[in-house]
Residue, then its C-alpha position, 0 to 999 in steps of 0.5 A: m851552679p856555674t863553676p866560678d872562675l879563678i878570681t872568684a874562687l880566690r876571693n872566696i878563699v880570702e873572705r872565708d879566711f878573713a871572716s874566720g880569723t885564720h888570716v892572721q897567726s897567733d902573734g898577730r902577723v898575717t899568714h903568707d898565703f893570705l897576704f899573697a892572695v890579697v896582693a894578687l886580688s888588689a892588682i885585679g880591676s873589680s868593684y872590690i879592688s879598694r877592699y883588697v888594697h886595704m887588706a893588703a896594706s893592713g897585712l903588710g902592716t903586721l910584718v916585722p921590718a925584715e919580713y916586709e923588705q923580703f916580701t915587697s922585694s920578692y913580689d910586684i906590689p901594686a902601687a895603690v897598696l904601697r900608697a895605702y901602706a905609706a899613708k897608714e891606711i891599714a885598718w882591716p875592713d869589716p867582713m863581708p856578709t855571706n848570708g850563711a852561704p859560703g862561696v862555692i869552689d870547685l875542686e879543679t879550681y881549688r887544685t890550681l890555687a893550691i899549686q900556686r900557693l905551693d910554688a909561692a911557699a917554695e919561693n919564699h923558702r928559697l928567698k931565705i937563703i938567696t936574694g930574689g929577682s930575675g936580675m939577681a938570678m942572672v948575676y948568680d948564674g954569671k958568677a957561677a959560670e965565671a967561677s967554674s971556668i976560671d983558668e989556673a993561671d988567672s986564679t992568682l990575679t986580683s982582676s981580669d976583664k975575663y971575669p968581671y963578676l969575680s973581679a968586682e968581689v975581690g977584697t969584699t967577699r970573705r973567704l969561708a975558711d978564715g973570714q978574711p977578704a978574698e984577695t984573688l980571683g981564685d979565692v972569690a971563685a972558691v967562695v962562689l962555688e961553695k955557696a952555689r953548692a950549698f944553695n943547690n943542696r937546700a933548693a933540692a931539699i925544698e923541691g922534694p916537698r914541693l913536688a910531692a905536695k903538687r902530686a898529692v894535690m892533683t890526686a886529691e878528691t876533696v877541697h878538704e883533702v887539698d887543705q890537709i895537704l897544704n897544711g902538712v907540707a914538710w918544708p926543710d928545717g934549718i933555713a934561717 
């Protein structure tokens, strides 16, 4: 048989999980992996696009508000999905008939999909401790650079054109030691550096399981073994 392409393989996985009911958790909320997959499919032009738009909208409808805000701010959600969600067009479609024959997924394609799922899961964990987006990443980098380079003579100032990010946070950011507003550039710099250190520690803790799982996936010999690896990733505890 011909090897299915990545889109076909992804659709096969989505339809398999949907038909078996494993696309939702015991509390009725959709799984992150399934929602990520149907959002991706809803952005790809095909004869099935309407189906996956409604699946994605339905999946979004199962999330609590905080989860919805986090997911929609972290990923580029197609406009058609957001329109369907806003219009409350969130009824799950019927399962597609399979004629008793599950879709064929070759191991190499499944490995590729598994790597994408691992990367998405790691990002989802990181987004529990930072705000996502490439723009925000640049802001974080800018703050850290200013905090690392601030001169001792400038640390007692309340503002400076040399440190626009730190200046913007004076009076708003709170000191970690006592919870009071940071009154100087030095106060803000101390908070920024401590938060950066804490994030780097947590991000490193996420990287370990992600990279170990990716290595395991690349040497897995069956699709079932890949599934076991994905289900057994030990992401770090303590990320609220």
